[in-house]
C-alpha positions in Angstrom: -64.5 111.7 196.0 -67.5 110.2 194.6 -68.6 109.6 198.5 -68.1 113.1 199.3 -69.9 114.7 196.1 -72.8 112.5 196.8 -72.5 113.6 200.6 -72.8 117.2 199.2 -75.2 116.2 196.9 -77.5 114.9 200.0 -76.6 118.1 202.3 -78.2 120.3 199.4 -81.3 118.5 199.0 -81.5 118.4 202.8 -81.3 122.5 202.8 -83.6 122.7 199.8 -86.1 120.7 201.8 -85.6 122.3 204.7 -85.9 125.9 202.9 -89.0 124.7 201.3 -90.4 123.8 204.8 -89.7 127.2 206.3 -91.1 128.7 203.3 -94.2 126.6 204.2 -94.5 127.5 207.5 -94.2 131.3 206.8 -96.8 131.2 204.2 -99.0 129.4 207.1 -98.1 131.7 209.6 -99.3 134.7 207.4 -102.3 133.0 206.1 -103.6 132.6 209.5 -103.0 136.3 210.3 -104.0 137.6 207.3 -107.5 139.6 207.8 -110.9 137.8 207.2 -111.5 139.9 204.1 -108.9 138.3 202.2 -110.1 134.8 203.1 -113.6 135.0 202.6 -113.5 133.4 199.4 -111.8 130.4 201.0 -114.4 129.6 203.4 -117.2 126.9 202.7 -120.5 129.0 202.9 -123.8 127.5 201.8 -125.7 130.2 200.3 -128.7 131.4 201.7 -131.8 133.6 202.0 -132.4 136.5 205.2 -132.8 134.5 208.3 -136.0 136.1 210.8 -136.3 134.3 213.8 -138.3 135.5 216.6 -139.4 132.3 218.6 -137.1 129.4 219.9 -138.6 126.7 216.9 -137.6 129.0 214.1 -134.1 129.2 215.8 -134.1 125.2 216.1 -135.3 125.1 212.3 -132.3 127.2 211.6 -129.7 125.9 213.0 -127.2 122.8 212.0 -126.4 121.4 215.5 -126.7 121.6 219.1 -129.4 121.5 221.9 -129.7 125.0 222.9 -128.2 124.6 226.7 -125.3 126.4 228.2 -122.1 124.9 226.7 -124.2 123.0 223.7 -126.0 126.1 221.9 -128.0 125.8 218.6 -125.5 126.9 216.0 -125.9 128.7 212.8 -123.1 128.7 210.3 -121.5 128.7 207.0 -124.0 130.9 205.6 -123.3 133.5 202.7 -126.4 135.8 202.7 -126.4 138.8 200.4 -129.2 140.9 200.3 -130.7 144.4 200.1 -133.4 143.2 202.6 -133.1 145.5 205.9 -131.8 142.4 207.9 -129.1 139.6 207.1 -129.9 137.6 210.3 -132.6 138.9 212.8 -133.0 136.9 216.2 -135.8 138.3 218.4 -137.3 136.8 221.8 -135.3 133.2 221.7 -134.9 131.8 225.3 -132.1 129.1 224.3 -128.5 129.4 223.8 -127.6 129.8 220.1 -124.2 130.7 218.3 -124.0 132.5 214.8 -120.6 131.8 213.3 -118.3 131.6 210.1 -120.8 133.6 207.9 -120.5 136.0 205.5 -123.4 138.7 205.6 -124.4 142.0 203.6 -127.8 143.7 204.1 -129.3 146.4 203.3 -129.5 147.8 207.0 -128.3 145.5 209.7 -126.2 142.2 209.2 -127.0 140.6 212.5 -129.3 142.0 214.7 -129.9 140.3 217.8 -133.1 141.7 220.0 -134.6 140.8 223.4 -133.2 137.4 224.0 -133.2 135.9 227.1 -129.4 136.8 229.1 -126.4 134.8 228.4 -127.9 132.9 225.4 -126.6 135.0 222.5 -123.0 134.7 220.7 -121.7 135.7 217.5 -117.9 134.7 216.5 -115.5 134.9 213.5 -118.2 136.2 211.1 -117.7 138.5 208.2 -120.0 141.2 208.1 -119.5 144.1 205.1 -121.6 146.5 203.2 -124.4 147.2 205.9 -125.4 150.4 208.0 -125.1 148.9 211.0 -122.9 145.3 211.1 -123.6 143.6 213.9 -126.4 145.4 216.5 -126.9 143.8 220.1 -130.1 145.5 221.8 -131.8 144.6 224.9 -129.8 142.0 225.0 -127.8 141.3 228.0 -124.5 139.2 228.5 -123.8 138.5 225.1 -120.7 137.2 223.7 -119.0 139.1 220.2 -116.1 137.8 219.3 -113.6 137.4 216.7 -115.4 138.9 214.0 -114.4 141.1 210.8 -116.7 144.0 210.0 -116.2 146.4 207.1 -117.4 149.4 205.4 -120.6 149.8 207.2 -122.1 153.3 206.9 -123.1 153.4 210.6 -122.0 151.5 213.2 -119.7 148.8 212.5 -120.9 147.0 215.7 -123.2 148.5 218.3 -124.2 147.4 221.5 -127.1 149.5 222.9 -129.5 148.9 226.2 -127.5 145.8 226.8 -125.4 145.0 229.5 -122.4 142.7 230.8 -121.5 142.6 226.7 -118.2 140.7 225.8 -116.8 142.5 222.5 -113.7 140.8 222.1 -110.9 140.5 219.3 -113.2 142.2 216.5 -111.8 144.2 213.6 -113.6 147.3 212.4 -112.8 149.1 209.6 -114.1 151.7 207.4 -117.8 152.4 209.2 -119.1 155.2 210.3 -117.8 154.5 214.3 -116.2 151.5 214.5 -117.7 150.3 218.0 -120.4 151.9 219.5 -121.6 151.3 223.1 -125.0 153.3 224.4 -126.2 152.1 227.6 -123.9 149.6 227.6 -122.9 149.3 231.1 -120.7 146.4 232.9 -119.5 145.9 229.3 -116.2 144.5 228.1 -114.6 145.9 224.8 -111.1 144.1 224.9 -108.6 143.2 222.1 -110.4 144.8 219.1 -108.9 146.4 216.3 -110.5 149.9 214.7 -109.0 151.8 212.2 -110.1 154.3 209.2 -113.4 154.6 210.7 -115.1 158.1 209.7 -115.5 159.0 213.6 -114.6 157.4 216.3 -113.2 153.6 216.6 -114.6 153.2 219.9 -117.1 155.6 221.4 -119.1 154.7 224.6 -122.3 156.7 226.2 -124.1 156.3 229.0 -122.4 153.1 229.6 -121.1 152.9 233.4 -118.7 150.2 235.1 -117.6 148.7 231.7 -113.9 147.8 230.8 -111.8 149.1 227.3 -108.8 147.6 227.4 -106.2 146.3 224.7 -107.8 147.6 222.0 -106.0 149.0 219.1 -107.2 152.3 217.5 -105.4 154.0 214.6 -106.4 156.1 211.6 -110.2 157.2 212.8 -111.2 160.9 211.9 -112.1 161.9 215.4 -110.9 160.2 218.4 -109.5 156.5 219.0 -111.8 156.1 222.1 -114.5 158.3 223.1 -116.1 158.0 226.3 -119.0 160.3 227.4 -121.5 160.3 230.6 -120.3 157.3 231.9 -119.1 156.5 235.3 -116.1 154.4 236.7 -115.3 153.1 233.6 -111.6 151.8 233.1 -109.9 152.6 229.7 -106.3 150.9 230.1 -103.9 149.0 228.2 -104.9 150.8 224.8 -103.2 152.0 221.9 -104.2 154.7 220.0 -102.2 156.5 217.4 -102.5 158.5 214.1 -106.2 159.5 215.0 -107.3 162.8 213.4 -108.3 164.3 216.8 -107.6 162.5 220.2 -106.2 159.5 221.1 -108.5 159.3 224.2 -111.6 161.8 224.6 -113.7 161.6 227.7 -116.2 164.0 228.4 -118.7 164.5 231.5 -117.6 161.6 233.2 -117.0 160.6 236.8 -114.3 158.3 238.0 -113.0 157.1 235.0 -109.5 155.3 235.4 -107.1 156.2 232.2 -104.2 154.0 232.6 -101.5 152.5 231.1 -102.6 153.4 227.5 -100.1 153.7 224.9 -101.0 157.2 222.8 -99.3 158.8 220.3 -98.9 160.8 216.9 -102.7 161.8 216.9 -103.3 165.1 215.4 -104.7 166.6 218.2 -104.5 165.5 221.8 -103.2 162.2 223.3 -105.5 162.6 226.5 -108.1 165.3 226.4 -110.8 165.1 229.3 -113.5 167.4 229.7 -115.8 168.5 232.4 -114.9 165.4 234.5 -115.0 164.6 238.2 -112.5 162.3 240.3 -110.6 160.9 237.2 -107.3 159.1 237.5 -104.8 159.5 234.4 -102.1 157.4 235.3 -99.0 155.7 233.9 -99.8 156.4 230.2 -97.4 156.5 227.5 -97.8 159.5 225.7 -95.7 161.1 223.0 -95.4 163.0 219.3 -99.1 164.2 219.5 -99.9 167.3 217.4 -101.5 169.0 220.1 -101.2 168.2 223.8 -100.1 165.4 225.5 -102.6 165.0 228.5 -105.1 168.1 228.5 -107.6 168.5 231.1 -110.3 170.8 231.2 -112.9 172.0 233.6 -112.6 169.1 235.5 -112.6 168.6 239.3 -110.6 166.2 241.5 -108.2 164.8 238.9 -104.9 162.8 239.7 -102.1 162.8 237.2 -99.4 160.3 238.2 -96.7 158.3 236.8 -97.3 159.4 233.3 -94.3 159.4 231.1 -94.0 162.1 227.9 -92.1 162.5 225.5 -92.4 165.3 223.0 -95.6 166.4 224.4 -97.0 168.6 227.6 -99.6 168.4 229.9 -101.8 171.6 230.4 -104.8 172.6 232.7 -108.1 174.9 232.0 -110.1 174.5 234.8 -111.7 177.9 235.3 -111.3 179.7 238.7 -107.8 179.6 240.3 -109.4 177.8 243.0 -110.1 174.5 240.7 -106.3 174.1 240.7 -106.7 173.3 244.3 -108.6 169.9 243.4 -105.8 168.6 241.0 -103.2 166.0 242.3 -100.1 166.1 240.6 -97.2 163.4 241.1 -94.0 162.3 239.3 -94.8 163.1 235.6 -92.1 163.2 233.4 -91.4 165.3 230.3 -88.7 164.3 227.9 -86.9 162.6 230.9 -87.5 165.7 233.3 -90.1 166.7 235.8 -93.2 167.9 235.4 -93.3 171.2 237.9 -96.6 171.6 238.8 -97.5 173.9 241.8 -100.4 175.4 243.6 -100.9 178.2 246.1 -97.1 178.4 246.8 -95.7 181.9 247.8 -92.2 182.5 246.9 -91.3 179.6 245.2 -88.0 179.3 243.3 -87.1 176.9 240.7 -83.6 177.7 239.6 -82.1 174.2 238.9 -82.6 172.8 235.4 -84.8 169.6 236.4 -87.8 170.6 234.8 -89.3 169.4 231.5 -92.4 171.7 231.9 -93.5 174.1 234.8 -97.2 174.7 235.5 -97.5 177.7 238.1 -101.0 178.4 239.5 -101.5 181.1 242.1 -97.9 180.9 243.4 -97.2 184.5 244.1 -93.6 186.1 244.3 -91.9 182.9 242.6 -89.0 183.0 240.4 -88.3 180.8 237.5 -85.0 181.0 236.1 -82.0 178.9 234.7 -84.2 176.7 232.8 -83.6 174.6 229.4 -87.3 173.6 228.5 -87.8 171.8 225.0 -90.2 169.7 222.7 -93.5 170.5 225.1 -96.4 172.2 225.2 -96.0 175.3 226.7 -92.7 175.4 228.3 -93.7 177.4 231.3 -97.3 178.9 232.5 -97.7 181.3 235.3 -101.5 181.3 236.1 -102.6 184.0 238.6 -99.2 184.2 239.8 -98.5 188.0 240.7 -95.1 189.5 241.7 -93.2 186.7 239.9 -90.4 186.6 237.6 -89.1 184.4 234.6 -85.4 185.0 234.0 -82.6 183.6 232.3 -84.4 180.7 230.1 -83.9 178.9 227.0 -86.9 177.7 225.3 -87.4 176.2 222.4 -89.4 173.9 219.9 -92.7 173.9 222.2 -95.9 173.3 220.4 -97.9 175.5 223.0 -95.3 178.5 223.2 -92.6 179.3 225.2 -94.5 181.6 228.1 -97.8 182.0 229.1 -98.9 184.8 231.6 -102.4 184.5 232.4 -104.0 186.5 234.4 -100.8 187.9 236.2 -100.1 191.0 238.0 -96.6 192.9 238.0 -94.4 190.2 236.5 -91.5 190.3 234.3 -90.1 188.2 232.0 -86.3 188.7 231.1 -83.3 187.4 229.5 -85.2 184.5 228.2 -85.0 183.0 224.3 -88.3 181.8 223.4 -87.8 180.4 219.9 -88.9 177.7 217.3 -92.8 177.4 218.2 -94.2 176.8 215.5 -98.1 177.1 216.3 -98.1 179.7 219.3 -96.7 182.8 220.5 -93.1 182.6 221.9 -94.7 184.8 224.6 -98.2 185.2 225.4 -99.6 187.4 228.0 -103.5 187.1 228.7 -105.4 189.2 231.5 -102.1 191.0 232.6 -101.7 193.9 234.3 -98.3 195.4 234.7 -96.2 193.3 232.8 -92.8 193.7 231.4 -90.6 191.8 228.8 -87.2 192.7 229.1 -84.3 191.8 226.9 -86.3 189.0 225.3 -85.6 187.1 222.2 -88.5 185.8 220.4 -88.0 184.5 216.9 -89.4 181.8 214.7 -92.9 181.7 216.4 -96.2 181.7 215.1 -96.3 185.3 217.0 -93.2 186.6 218.6 -95.5 188.1 221.3 -99.1 188.2 222.1 -100.9 190.8 224.3 -104.8 190.3 224.9 -106.7 191.7 227.3 -104.2 193.4 229.3 -103.4 196.7 230.7 -99.7 198.5 231.4 -97.7 196.1 229.3 -93.7 197.0 228.8 -91.7 195.7 226.2 -88.2 196.8 226.6 -84.9 196.3 224.6 -86.0 193.1 223.4 -85.8 191.1 219.7 -88.7 189.7 217.6 -87.7 188.1 214.1 -88.8 185.7 211.6 -92.1 185.0 213.3 -94.6 183.1 211.2 -97.6 185.8 211.1 -96.8 188.8 213.0 -93.6 189.7 215.6 -95.8 191.4 217.9 -99.9 191.1 218.4 -101.6 193.6 221.0 -105.1 193.3 221.1 -108.2 194.4 223.5 -106.3 196.5 226.0 -103.5 199.3 226.2 -101.4 201.5 228.3 -97.4 201.1 228.2 -94.2 201.5 226.4 -92.8 199.3 223.4 -89.2 200.8 223.4 -85.6 200.1 221.9 -87.0 196.8 220.4 -86.3 195.3 217.1 -89.9 193.8 215.2 -87.7 192.4 211.9 -88.7 189.6 209.1 -92.0 188.6 210.1 -94.4 186.6 207.3 -96.9 189.8 208.0 -96.7 192.7 210.0 -93.9 193.7 212.3 -96.5 194.8 214.7 -100.3 194.8 214.9 -102.5 196.7 217.3 -106.6 195.4 217.4 -108.5 197.8 219.7 -105.5 198.6 221.5 -104.9 202.3 222.8 -102.3 204.6 224.6 -98.8 203.1 224.0 -96.0 205.0 223.7 -94.0 203.2 221.0 -90.6 204.8 220.1 -87.0 203.9 219.3 -88.0 200.8 217.8 -86.4 199.2 214.4 -89.0 197.6 212.1 -87.2 196.1 209.1 -88.4 193.7 206.1 -91.2 192.4 207.5 -93.5 191.2 204.7 -96.6 193.1 205.6 -96.8 196.8 207.4 -93.8 197.9 209.7 -96.5 198.6 211.8 -100.3 198.4 211.8 -103.1 200.2 213.9 -106.9 199.1 213.4 -109.4 201.9 213.6 -109.9 201.2 217.2 -106.7 201.8 218.6 -106.2 205.0 219.4 -104.0 207.5 221.8 -100.4 206.1 221.1 -97.4 208.1 220.3 -95.2 206.4 218.0 -91.8 208.4 217.4 -88.1 208.2 216.6 -88.7 204.6 215.5 -87.0 203.3 212.2 -88.9 201.7 209.2 -86.8 200.0 206.6 -87.8 197.5 203.4 -91.4 196.8 205.0 -94.5 196.1 202.8 -92.7 195.0 200.0 -91.8 198.3 198.9 -95.2 200.1 199.6 -95.9 202.3 202.5 -94.6 200.8 205.5 -97.3 201.3 208.3 -101.4 201.5 208.7 -103.3 203.7 210.5 -107.2 203.1 210.3 -108.3 205.8 212.9 -109.3 209.6 212.0 -106.0 210.9 213.6 -106.3 209.8 217.1 -102.9 208.5 217.3 -99.6 210.5 217.2 -97.1 210.1 214.7 -94.2 212.2 215.6 -92.9 214.1 218.7 -93.9 217.7 217.7 -92.0 219.4 220.5 -88.8 218.5 219.0 -90.4 218.3 215.5 -89.0 214.6 214.7 -91.1 211.8 213.9 -90.0 208.5 212.5 -87.1 207.1 209.9 -88.7 206.1 206.9 -86.2 204.7 204.2 -88.5 205.4 201.5 -89.7 208.6 202.3 -88.9 211.3 199.6 -90.2 214.6 200.7 -92.6 216.4 202.8 -95.1 214.4 205.4 -94.8 210.8 205.1 -98.4 209.7 204.7 -99.7 206.4 206.3 -102.2 204.0 204.4 -105.5 203.9 205.9 -108.9 205.8 205.3 -108.0 208.9 206.8 -104.3 209.4 205.3 -102.4 209.9 208.5 -99.1 211.8 208.6 -95.8 211.6 210.1 -95.5 215.7 209.9 -91.8 215.5 210.4 -90.4 212.5 209.1 -86.6 211.8 210.0 -83.8 212.0 207.3 -81.6 209.3 209.2 -82.0 206.4 211.8 -82.9 208.2 215.4 -80.3 207.6 217.9 -80.6 204.6 220.3 -82.6 202.2 217.8 -79.7 199.9 217.7 -78.3 200.4 221.3 -80.2 197.7 223.2 -79.4 199.1 226.4 -80.0 197.8 230.2 -80.9 201.5 231.6 -84.2 201.8 233.8 -86.7 203.0 231.3 -89.1 206.0 233.0 -92.7 205.0 232.0 -94.4 208.0 230.7 -97.7 208.9 230.8 -98.8 208.4 227.5 -102.5 209.9 227.9 -101.5 213.2 229.2 -98.8 213.2 226.5 -100.8 212.6 223.9 -103.6 214.9 225.0 -100.7 218.3 225.2 -99.6 217.0 221.6 -103.1 217.2 220.5 -103.3 220.5 221.9 -100.3 221.7 220.4 -101.4 220.7 217.0 -104.2 222.4 217.2 -102.4 225.6 218.0 -100.5 225.1 215.0 -103.5 224.8 213.0 
């Protein structure tokens, strides 16, 4: 028994020793990986005045070891320099090799400033630089190495490379500056394995820095883009992770032949990748997900290759100007939520009817049919850009940040039997610059707008339901002519339907119910419309249910049959609308007109609204 007891005690002691050893090892690991700012008080610094070095003799006099030859540089190390002077350490015009390492520096303007030293002689390693205007500045000094530094709380730049070629900037941490790392005219430089966070503008910003490499950096929680590239050619941005930035993950502007590959871009407040006015860029094999804007957005660019990207809860969008610019795109094998990105340009008579697409973008594809698709959680589910005589039918489109359907510059297109729901930031259906568009038997609910029609003519909205959209169920601006018939516009956060500078529309047999704002709103420049046989119920929180800002230039009843609209709050006489000129419905109805709730599939005759309007004015004048 005693032997067993003794053995148990030994095992307990051994277990306790092993546990303590494990804890000690973990403490060591975490200590070695803790930020430099947490270890700064434990380094063996020597307090020093600022160093101003402008020749080799000064450099030798301030170094602790080394011979100045490659592989054995003069060493400036273990100094604590806290000063209000312009520079903490300033080195200019030297010709021999040197390294500044293991120093702690705070200064009035520049922590470490290296200017115009000989090529391949300068190295800055493992320093802490804080509370300066610019933490570290390399200027007119080529082939410098800036590695393993911790740079924090600098008001302008954490680390800047200016007019310095072939600089290696590696494994630096730059926190809470204006720009974490700024490269200006820093051609052929490499920025690798740096950590950039909580900077007021960009994590990394490069301008005029051709043939540079930006790789394996982590850029997060910066107030602009994680990585920004401007006016630079043949630069590679690859294998970076950019997330939780207040604008884009990666943004490029006026760049040529940039390679954006193998990056991980997610949870940024705008776009994952935004490239603008670029030429011959490659966007390849990136992983992009859950950005609040667009996953990959290419604007006013030419010759772009987009290939083998994987996007989840994100999408791809183009804004290239003229339709012919889409011919310069090469788009292959991209996945949106595990489905194909269906991009086609200048294909006549295309039919997409198999549910294999996570997003569809057609440009210049006349006589196309897109039907029977279910698309969710992307940017704009279906875009038709300059596609005439095309049809979208029987699609289920929901939870898309850019909206469900966008018709851009199309003629004679129809959207029918399609559900467009829960697009929180954009309209369910958008028609811009369209002619002879028909929306038939559609449902658009819980979007920003239900339907938005801008700068379009001859638009017909028939037998459709628009319900519980955040702002306006139907918004029509800068155009006119058409029919809005047999629809329901209900429960909008503001107006049921709004016309802004939109003319000559026949609005009849619609239901406007329980919209927080007016059931119908026409501004003073919306004229010539005929509004009759509609039902207005419970709109405007019990106030007057419609607004007409024009001077009696719209007709709110059918003078031939002496029938107007149904208003559930009407008491007697005319129904007077809000607006400066107090427009009236002369013949308000006592009950809901037949057909308001009967959404039939009959073919509706397109009315000649301007002729009807002129005729009604003549009749009304004769009555007076």
